[in-house]
C-alpha positions, 0 to 999 in steps of 0.5 A: 500500500502506497504511503500517504501524507508525511510518510511518503517523503520519509524514505527519500529523505533517508536516502538523500541524508545518506548520500550527503553524509557519504559525500561529506565523509569522502571529501573530509577524508581527502582534506584530512590526508592533505592537510593534517592541521585541519583536523577538528573535534566534533563532540556530538558526532564523535571523533573526526581527526584528533581530539583536543590537546591534553591539558598540561595540568592533567598529564601523568607519565604512564611509565613513571607516574610523574605529573607536570605540575605546571605553575604559571608566572614562575621561574624555577631555578636548577642546575645543570641546564640540559637545553638552551631555550633559544635552541630548543623550541616546542609548541606548548607547555605540555611538550616542554614537560614531556621532553623533560619526562623523556630526558628523565627516563633516558638521560638519568642513567649511566652510559646515556651520553649522546642518546637521543631523548627528544625531537622538538617540534619547532627545532631541527635535529634531535636533542641528546643526553649530555655527559652527566647522568643527571635527570631532568625534573624541572622545566620552564616554558616561554608562553608569550611573544617575549619573555622578560628575564634578568640577563642579556638575551632576547627570550621569545615564545616557545623556548623550553628550558630543561633543568635539574632541581636538587629540592623539587618539593621546595624548589629554588625560584629565580623569579616568581609571581608578581615583581615587587612594585619597588623593583618595577619602579626602580631605575634600571641600574638598581635592578639585580642584573642589567637589562639593556633597553635594546634587549627589553625596551618596555617597562618590567612586566608586573608578573614573571613571564615564564611558566615552570613545572616540576616532575613529581607524583600527582599529589605531591606538595610543592612549597617554592622558596621565595624568589631570589630576584626579590630578595636580592633587590630588597636587600640592596635597596630597602625598604620593600614594604610590599614583601611583608604582605606578599603571598608566598607562594603566589597563586597559579592564576594566569595573567596577561603581559601587556608590553608598555613602552616607557615615555619617550623610549624607542625600541624594537617590537616583539617581532623584531626580536631574535632568540639568543642563548639564555641564562638561569635568570628567569 
């Protein structure tokens, strides 16, 4: 019996819908193979290409059980440094942490010198273990177009520094949290280390530029030491009333970094910066 009313159009509708989905799938697969960066995530329809990137805060290494413990606006100190940020650039904080984990597993054992532990996504050539059998357990990443540091080099986005902390539960800190207002308003010759206007023509940022992390179990307690930069400045140029009430350790919120040019100053914009070998002055 021939369907009547709305029922008459149901069959053709399913046929048309099936043809459209088939065509979309074929076209998408073609584009996906030609342009991997175009992959997307459609939660309502399931996975199409790759899922969203894993947050660095939730990553735990399946082999060692160590987590990243990312801390925005923090520059954990460590010695030795296994990579120089200007020559070891990665796409994000998670890759920087994973590189530290790979170094930890590959390079922290005897007779590992020269072994490849990572291929940085934004750098040519592999990263290899050094002569010392010391494992990475601290990492630092530059998340801004330019990152401020008390040294003589221009630090740029995607730099990844891998280090070793002797006390990862109570790590030493170069710079961390907000800088003291007394330091930000001081003349440059009173800064703990000289930073030329050709290196950093802007005012000192309010917050430390870098994001750092430590490789520890997920529930580990971390109590960073007071920032060395703050201590050095306040000892040389007292008083520092702001440090009497400063939160220690600082919170883990993320803050923007506007680059403010001092009145009458001229300097290169962020895009004109060229990366250079860095120091431990983060």
